[in-house]
C-alpha positions, 0 to 999 in steps of 0.5 A: 727340156730346160729341166733336163739341160739344168740337170746335165749341167749339174752332173757335168764335172767341174774344171779339173784345174780350179774346180769352178763350174764350166760355163754352158757352151765352153768346150776346152780340154787338156789331156792329163794322165791319159784322159781329156780333162775339162777346163772352164777358161783359156787361162786354166787351159794355159796353166794346165798345158804348161804343167803337163808339157813340163812333165809335172802331171803328178801335181794334180795327183799330189795337190790337196785343193784346187788351184786358183783360177786366173784373175782378170787383170786391168791390162792384157795378161799374156797367157804364157806366163800363167804357168809361173803362178803354179807353186811347183813351177815357181819354186825353181826361181822363187822362194817363200819367205818367213813373213809370207812374201815371195822373193822371185829372181827374173832374168830380163832380156833387152835391158841395156843401161841404168835408165832401164834399171830406173824404169823397171824399178819405178814402174813396179814399186807402186803396184799394190802387193809388190814390196820391193823391186831391185834390178841388177844391171850386170846380171840383167836380173830383177829381184822382186818381193811380192804378196802372192795374195795380192799379185801373181807372178804372171801379172809381174811378167806381163807388166815387164813385157808391156815395158818392152822387156823379155822376162824369163825365170832366172837360171844360170843356163838361161842367163848364158843363153840370153847373153849369147843371144844378146851378143849375136844381136848386138854384133849383127847391128854393129856389123850392119851399121859398120858396112852401111857406114863404109858404103854411104861414106864412099857415095858421100865422097863422090857427092862432095867431090861432085859439088866442087868439080861438077857432077851430072844431075842423073848421077847425083840423084843416083848416088842419093837414092842408093845412099837413101836405101842403105841409110834407111836400112841401117836406121831400121835395123841397127838404130831401131834400139834408140827409137824403141828405148826412147819411146818405152821411156816416153810412155812412162814420162821419162826423158833419156839421152836416147830421145834426142839421139833418135830425133837427130837420126830420124829428122836427119834421115827424113830431111835427107830423104826429102832433099833426095825426092825433091832434088834440092837441099843437102843430104846427110846420109853419111852423118846418119850411119856414122852417128849410128855406128859409133854410138852402137860401138860404144854401147857394145863395148860397154855391154861386154865390159859389164858382162865380163865377169858375170859368169864367174859368179861362184856357186857355193853349192858346187863345192859340196860332195854330190853323195853322202854316206847315210845310214838307212835300214841299219846299214851304210848307203851312198845317198845323193846329197839332194835326197837327204832329209832332216833326221838322217844320220850321215858320216863325214870322213876326215879330210872332206868337205861337210855336205850339210848342216848337222849336229854331231852324234858320235866322235870328235874332230876339228873343223876348219871354218874359214868359209865363215870366219876366215881363220885358218885354225880349226874349231874342235867339235864333239857330240852335241856340236853343230857342223856346217855345210862348206867347212872341212872335217880335218881330223877324225870321222864324225857321225851326225844328224841332218838338221836341214836341207841346203836351202836353209843351211848357213852356207846358202844364207851366206850365198844369199847375203852375197846376192843382196849385197850386189844390189847396193852398188853405187853407179856414177852414171846416175849423175849423168842420167840426172843431168841428161834428163833435164838437159834433154828436156831443155834441148827439146824446148830450144829446138822447138822454139827455134823451129817455131821462130824460124818458121815465122822468119824463113820457113825454108830454113826452119827445118835445117836450122832446127836440125842443126840445133838438135845435132849440135846439142846431142849429148854424146860428149855428156854420155862419154864423160863418165865411161871414157874416164872410167875405162882409161883409169881402169886400163891404167890400173890393170897395167900396174897389177890392179884388175878392175872389176867394177869400174863405177866403184872408182867414183865411190873409192874417190870419196871414201871416208873409211877403209876397213880391213879383214885380218887373216890373209889381208893384213897378215900373210895368212899362214902360220910361222914360227915366231919364237922358241923358248927352250926349257931343257937340254936340247938346242933350238935346231934339235927341238924344231927337228923333233917338232917337225917329225911329229907334225909330219904325221898331222894334218892339223893347219899348224903343221904347215909352220914346220913343213920346210924344216928337216925332221928328226929320224927314228921317230916311231909309233906316232899317235894323234889325239884329236884336239890335243896333239901328237905323241911318238917314240924316239930312242926309247923315250916318249915325246909329245907335242900339243896343248899344255894339258896333253903334255902335262899328263906325261910331264907334270912338272911342265912350266906354264904357257908364256903370256905373249900373244901367240899360239903356243904349243908345248914339246916335252919328253917323258924325261924333261920339258923341251920348249914352248913354241910360239906360232903367229900369222906374220904381218905383211911387210907393207901393211904398216905403210899402207895404214899410215898412208891412208890415215895421213890422207885423212881416211879412217882405217878399221879392222873387221875380223872373225878371229875371236882370239887376242891376235886381233886386238894385238894387231890393231894396237900394233898398227894403231888402227882407228876402230876395230871389231872382232869375232864377227860373222859375215852378216855382222860385218855387213851390219858394221858397213851398213851402220857406217853408210847410214851415217853418211860415210863411204866405205872401202873394204879389203878382204880375201876370204869366202866369208868376206864376199858379202861385205865386199859386195855391200861396201861402196868400193872393195878390194880382194887381195892375191890368194883371195877365194873365187867368190871374193874375187867376183864380189870385189871391185878391185883385185890386187893381182900381185898381193901388194897392199900398196896398190890400195893407196895407189888405186885411191889416188888414181880414183881421185884423179879420175873423178877430177877428169870426169868433172872436167869432161862434164864441164866441157860437154855442158859448156860446149852445148851452152855455147854452140846451141845459141850459134846454131839457133841463130843460123850460123852453124849449118847441119854438116858443121853441127855434125862435126862439132858434135864429133869434135866435142866427143873426141875432146872428152875422149882425149882428156880421159886418155890422160889417165892411161898415159901418165906414168904416175898414179899420185896426185 
């Protein structure tokens, strides 16, 4: 019998998921492909169930080897996360890097503040296999890089869950869903606290009036008991977040401001409940619910500000055509862009956005690449040149061979650069957190010492005096010191045409040492205009410009915009456009040409040489005579010179970072007398310039307008997007200058300096108040009700001081 059993075990099929032998007595199955497949353990069953329920049954037909069996963890592994260990499932939110590591994007539910960011990063960083963990508080997103050979995604998700957060794969749809759920949850908590505050407030008025005028004991007891029920529900439902956050951080040996808040609320409620049960002492139910409501209100408003611009984040891929003309089976077919493969031959019509990185195999044209370099003049391309997704084919159709998929394209790399830059934002709130952690520890020690000493002196007063110390020392004013000032400063700036997207950047702006400008569209107008006309023949300026305007009317080249508002010469016929050269047409029996020097010299060999001034020159001639050299430029903004001078006078170093490789960049730098300049930079090279300055201890402010500026705007300590900026530049900049006035940059800098001074004043007041009030409360001179009033007054003083920023008319020092 034993031999028969052994033989049967050997003939039994292995686990369908991992291929290991199924232990005796294990009877676990999952229906895959219409058949019941045997599983060796609950982990394999969970993974297989999730794969099939996601419609990925074909995974098992296409795999080349068995999947790994889930490894036993030292902590409790949540089986629902095992599905993310499957490569196909993980590919939706994780990317394999060239060094073998995996970069995953995780959406975190329950993340509320900078303390949560610190807790998550500090918990994950020491774990073997995790090379980096960065939390983007604004998007509630974790970017974690790990070695899949040492740690699995299921373990990372389980560890995040053990910290009290709700991890999910990061996708736009799930982020929107979570934001809506968080908004409704926070609003419900705030509503319950507000309703409870009104109810308990009415009972408190009756109780206080009864103490003065007299009240029968049974009515006093009834009001206390009803207040206890309402306050207990408010604390349980609305204030529970303070207790859970404090406990979560305590388990990681971290002290946060929610700890004294939770202790104050909890002890005040327990003390009031004991007074109600015993029929002695004071009750503070109104203070408990009022305290809860105002703290929740502040956090609710803070969360709304933080998430205000989250969903305006620009998806660069959405600008690309959904379908592309592709040659297959010797004929042109319309193929979805996502189905293109390397080596496909595709057609890019003129005037359309290029859908994929490719190498030109037939045709020549000009491609506008301001997506990457910010410049409006296109690049001429011919057979053998590479064109990139997100750029615009301006002149003629191109045939090209696909080089890669979208995820490997230059545009996708630009988008990833933006995401990386978002993790490098400074936050003034960290200073408050650092102070608060030591402050909280000191408060707890003082409160404990007070309780011990008074228990020796008068046990009946120990609880109430300790409660007074805890309430009066609650760091509400310290918590409000930064956000109140930032909000007031942001409000004042909005009324003056500066939209503040990242209020924490005000602090970084106040410490700025370097201001770096993009050129095109930032220091310049961003549109070509006629700067000079050098007449060469018998025609006057008006006639020359009329002929030029008539020719450019038939062109879609960007330089044609300089002639758009000029009247054209009538009678021009047979106009032809030569790609990369210029325009030709017939007028009164004579041929006229406008364009490059070689193009015009082919018609008129005696054409004079191009002028040497730093302009973009185009020639105009007929078959009889040379008519003119027309010089175009991108004019300097009227206020640019003054802004640069003011910044330099204030002691700031002003530099230029531009993608323009022409002589216009050095000419502009010399004209404005800039301190430093760098030309012909790609987006990643601009980021490297900023990072080098930051590594040397400098604080960098960047000013730009284009899609190519978005990564460096995100990387800089503070950043401005001027009017006309692209959507991506606006979402990455901390300040958007709505009116296009560059003077707003220096005004904002002055406001940031004043905001920092106000914040330091707030810190000084809040700490000074606590240092003065805590000893008085510990000596028994301040009862709990007076401590609650003092705590509220200290917060009001901080808020009133911050409001000075929004009420004062002048933004100057």
